[in-house]
C-alpha positions as CSV (number, residue, x, y, z in Angstrom):
1,M,91.2,101.3,95.8
2,N,88.4,98.7,95.4
3,G,86.7,100.4,93.0
4,W,86.4,100.2,89.1
5,M,89.1,100.0,86.3
6,V,88.5,100.6,82.8
7,T,90.7,100.0,80.0
8,G,90.0,101.7,76.7
9,A,88.9,104.6,78.4
10,G,89.5,107.2,75.9
11,G,86.9,105.3,73.3
12,M,83.6,105.7,72.4
13,L,82.4,103.1,75.3
14,G,85.2,103.7,77.9
15,S,84.1,107.2,77.8
16,E,80.5,106.7,78.4
17,L,81.3,104.2,81.0
18,C,83.5,106.5,83.0
19,A,81.1,109.3,82.7
20,L,78.6,107.3,84.6
21,L,81.0,105.8,87.2
22,R,81.8,109.5,88.1
23,A,78.3,110.6,88.0
24,R,77.5,107.5,90.6
25,R,80.5,108.4,92.4
26,Q,82.3,105.5,91.9
27,P,85.8,105.3,92.4
28,V,87.2,104.6,88.9
29,L,90.7,104.4,87.6
30,A,90.6,104.9,83.6
31,F,93.4,103.8,81.4
32,S,93.6,104.8,77.7
33,H,96.1,103.0,75.3
34,G,98.8,105.7,76.2
35,D,98.3,105.0,79.7
36,L,98.4,101.4,80.0
37,D,99.5,99.0,77.0
38,L,97.5,96.0,77.4
39,A,100.3,94.2,75.7
40,D,102.8,94.9,78.4
41,G,102.0,92.1,80.8
42,Y,104.4,93.2,83.6
43,A,102.8,96.9,83.3
44,V,99.4,94.9,83.5
45,R,100.3,93.0,86.7
46,M,101.8,96.3,88.2
47,A,98.8,98.7,87.6
48,M,96.7,95.6,89.1
49,E,98.5,94.9,92.2
50,R,98.7,98.9,93.1
51,A,94.8,99.8,92.3
52,R,93.5,96.5,93.4
53,P,89.9,97.1,91.7
54,R,86.9,95.4,92.5
55,V,85.6,95.3,88.9
56,V,87.9,95.5,85.8
57,V,86.0,96.6,82.5
58,N,88.1,95.8,79.1
59,C,87.0,98.1,76.4
60,A,90.5,98.1,74.4
61,A,90.8,96.5,71.4
62,Y,92.0,96.1,67.8
63,T,89.2,96.9,65.6
64,D,90.4,97.2,62.1
65,V,88.2,94.5,60.8
66,D,89.9,94.7,57.3
67,G,93.4,95.5,58.6
68,A,93.4,92.2,60.5
69,E,93.0,90.2,57.4
70,S,96.7,90.9,56.6
71,S,97.4,91.5,60.6
72,E,96.0,88.8,62.4
73,A,99.0,88.3,64.4
74,A,98.5,91.9,65.8
75,A,95.2,91.5,65.7
76,L,95.4,88.4,68.1
77,R,98.0,90.2,70.5
78,V,95.4,93.0,71.6
79,N,92.3,91.0,71.2
80,G,93.7,87.6,72.6
81,D,97.0,87.6,74.0
82,A,96.8,90.6,75.9
83,V,93.1,89.6,77.2
84,R,94.6,86.6,78.8
85,R,97.3,88.5,80.6
86,L,94.5,90.9,82.1
87,A,92.3,88.0,83.0
88,Q,95.2,86.3,84.8
89,A,96.0,89.5,86.6
90,C,92.5,89.8,87.7
91,A,92.5,86.2,88.9
92,A,95.6,87.0,91.0
93,T,94.1,90.0,92.6
94,G,90.5,88.6,93.0
95,A,89.1,91.4,90.6
96,R,86.1,90.6,88.6
97,L,86.3,91.2,84.7
98,L,83.8,92.5,82.2
99,H,85.4,92.0,78.8
100,L,83.7,93.7,75.4
101,S,83.2,91.5,72.6
102,T,81.4,91.3,69.1
103,D,78.9,89.7,66.7
104,Y,81.9,89.0,64.7
105,V,82.4,85.9,66.6
106,F,79.4,84.4,64.9
107,D,79.4,83.7,61.0
108,G,76.6,85.7,60.6
109,Q,74.7,83.4,57.9
110,A,71.9,82.2,60.2
111,E,68.3,84.1,60.1
112,A,67.3,84.0,63.6
113,P,69.0,85.9,66.7
114,W,72.2,84.6,67.7
115,P,71.7,83.5,71.4
116,E,74.2,83.4,73.9
117,E,74.5,80.2,73.8
118,A,75.4,79.6,70.2
119,R,78.6,78.3,68.8
120,P,81.0,81.0,67.3
121,A,82.3,80.3,63.9
122,P,84.1,83.3,62.8
123,R,84.7,84.1,59.3
124,T,87.4,87.1,59.8
125,A,90.6,87.5,61.4
126,Y,89.2,90.2,63.7
127,G,86.4,87.6,64.6
128,R,89.1,85.0,65.4
129,S,91.0,87.2,67.7
130,K,88.1,88.5,69.5
131,L,86.8,85.0,70.3
132,A,90.3,84.2,71.5
133,G,89.9,86.9,73.8
134,E,86.4,85.5,75.1
135,Q,88.0,82.0,75.5
136,A,90.6,83.5,77.8
137,V,88.3,85.3,79.9
138,L,86.2,82.3,80.4
139,T,88.7,80.0,80.9
140,E,91.1,82.0,83.4
141,L,87.8,83.4,85.3
142,P,85.4,80.8,84.9
143,H,83.5,81.9,87.9
144,S,84.0,85.5,87.7
145,G,84.5,86.5,84.4
146,T,81.9,88.2,82.1
147,V,81.8,88.7,78.0
148,V,79.6,91.3,77.1
149,R,79.0,91.1,73.3
150,T,77.6,94.3,71.6
151,A,77.3,95.4,68.0
152,W,76.5,98.2,65.7
153,L,77.9,100.8,68.2
154,Y,77.3,104.5,67.9
155,G,77.9,107.2,70.7
156,A,79.0,110.8,71.3
157,H,82.8,109.9,71.2
158,G,84.8,109.2,68.1
159,R,83.6,108.4,64.6
160,N,80.6,106.2,64.3
161,F,77.7,105.7,61.5
162,V,75.4,108.0,63.3
163,A,77.9,110.8,63.1
164,T,78.6,110.4,59.5
165,M,75.0,110.2,58.4
166,K,74.3,113.3,60.5
167,E,77.0,115.2,58.6
168,K,75.9,113.8,55.3
169,A,72.3,114.6,56.1
170,A,73.0,118.2,57.1
171,A,74.9,118.8,53.9
172,G,71.8,117.3,51.8
173,E,74.3,114.9,50.8
174,A,72.9,111.5,48.8
175,V,74.5,108.4,50.1
176,R,74.1,104.8,49.0
177,V,74.2,102.4,52.2
178,V,74.0,98.4,52.2
179,D,70.4,97.0,52.9
180,D,71.1,93.5,52.9
181,Q,73.1,93.6,56.6
182,H,71.0,93.2,59.7
183,G,71.6,94.1,62.9
184,Q,70.8,96.1,66.2
185,P,72.3,99.8,66.2
186,T,73.1,100.3,69.9
187,W,73.7,103.4,72.0
188,A,77.2,103.3,73.8
189,R,75.6,105.0,76.8
190,D,72.8,101.9,77.2
191,V,75.5,99.8,76.9
192,S,77.6,101.3,80.0
193,Q,74.5,101.4,82.1
194,R,74.2,97.3,81.6
195,L,78.1,97.1,82.1
196,Y,77.3,99.1,85.7
197,E,74.3,96.7,86.7
198,L,76.7,93.6,85.5
199,G,79.5,95.0,87.8
200,E,77.2,95.5,90.8
201,L,75.2,92.5,90.4
202,Q,76.2,89.2,92.7
203,V,79.1,87.7,91.0
204,S,77.3,84.1,90.2
205,R,74.6,85.9,88.6
206,A,77.0,87.9,86.1
207,A,79.3,85.2,85.2
208,G,79.2,84.1,81.6
209,I,78.2,85.6,78.2
210,F,75.6,88.4,77.6
211,H,74.5,90.4,74.3
212,A,74.3,94.0,75.0
213,T,72.5,95.4,71.8
214,S,69.3,97.3,71.6
215,A,66.0,95.3,70.8
216,G,64.5,95.2,67.5
217,R,66.3,95.0,64.1
218,T,67.0,96.8,60.8
219,T,69.4,97.2,58.1
220,W,72.3,99.9,57.8
221,Y,69.8,101.4,54.9
222,E,66.8,101.7,57.0
223,F,69.1,102.9,59.9
224,A,70.6,105.7,57.6
225,R,67.1,106.7,56.6
226,E,66.0,107.0,60.3
227,I,69.3,109.2,60.6
228,Y,68.3,111.2,57.8
229,R,64.6,111.7,59.1
230,L,65.8,113.0,62.5
231,A,68.1,115.1,61.0
232,G,65.4,116.8,59.2
233,A,66.7,115.7,55.6
234,D,64.6,113.7,53.0
235,P,65.1,109.9,53.5
236,A,64.9,109.6,49.8
237,L,68.6,110.7,49.5
238,V,69.4,107.6,50.7
239,R,69.8,104.8,48.2
240,P,70.0,101.0,48.9
241,L,73.6,99.1,47.9
242,S,74.5,95.3,48.2
243,S,77.3,94.1,50.2
244,E,78.8,92.7,47.2
245,D,79.2,96.4,45.4
246,L,81.3,97.5,48.6
247,D,84.2,94.8,47.8
248,R,85.4,94.9,51.3
249,V,88.3,93.2,52.4
250,A,86.8,91.3,55.4
251,P,83.4,89.9,54.8
252,R,80.7,91.4,56.7
253,P,77.9,89.4,58.9
254,A,74.6,89.2,56.9
255,N,73.1,88.9,60.3
256,S,74.5,90.5,63.7
257,V,71.1,90.4,65.5
258,L,71.9,89.0,68.8
259,G,69.3,87.5,71.4
260,H,69.0,88.4,74.9
261,G,68.0,85.5,76.7
262,R,70.6,86.2,79.7
263,W,69.3,89.2,81.0
264,A,66.4,87.7,82.3
265,A,68.0,84.9,83.9
266,A,70.3,87.7,85.8
267,G,67.2,89.8,86.8
268,L,68.1,92.5,84.4
269,A,66.2,94.0,81.4
270,P,67.5,93.8,78.0
271,L,68.5,96.9,76.3
272,R,65.4,99.2,75.0
273,P,64.3,99.3,71.1
274,W,66.9,100.7,69.1
275,P,64.9,103.8,67.4
276,E,63.9,104.9,71.0
277,A,67.7,105.1,72.0
278,L,68.5,106.9,68.9
279,A,65.9,109.4,69.3
280,E,67.3,110.2,72.7
281,A,71.2,110.2,71.7
282,F,70.7,111.9,68.4
283,S,71.2,115.7,69.5
284,G,74.3,115.0,71.2
285,I,76.0,112.9,68.6
286,G,78.3,114.9,66.1
287,T,78.5,118.3,64.7
288,P,75.4,120.5,65.2
289,L,73.6,120.6,62.0
290,A,73.4,123.4,59.5
291,T,70.2,125.5,59.8
292,R,68.1,123.8,56.7
């Protein structure tokens, strides 16, 4: 085959990446969870040996942040152990691996953006499981493994914050949204483009850690107000809320803003500002708005 293999292909990011690859006439083997269970080491080895892909992109993950607090072993099997087996299969077949990770590997307590080289210190079971996956990739594939951290992801496929807020805006519904968590809303399509570029880049320039989030920063509250504005609804319907009022099982990072220093070193541009991406993505996300 010597093309691309995408795991988690049925998800938000995997769907965008597969569509991009097909549009560029790249051979792609797309696996959803039902097609390939990454926890099954034998199945992973057989799939890799049969396909012999040039680039593997792992978009599969255990993503239940609160559920992981009581099921950390289950999260670790998917986000850590299975990733190590996938990385080992890539090493055995000579494939490159691009692995998706998250801002949750940091404690979220700093005020400045987190650079790629910042020391991880996860505060949640989910974050610890994702860090285990990162370490597996960088250990098993020190010269050809790439970790791509992203955050606050939205897109046309699956449930996400933009789709939810867009529906509420269409209904003229008042909402309360946290205003003390900072991050970078990021369109899955923009991330898929960077994944493609990394996969086409010289291996030595693409190895290591990259942060694929949009430029700029905002809060969930301000993000929701912008969604209401784009939907033609009154942003005043969005009211601020503190994280303490949410009473989540797992703590959410106060600062999820990621730095983008590695892109310039690789000869690639960082992602564009988040309001620009959101404006372009907006019409394709969620159900059509009701006439107001």
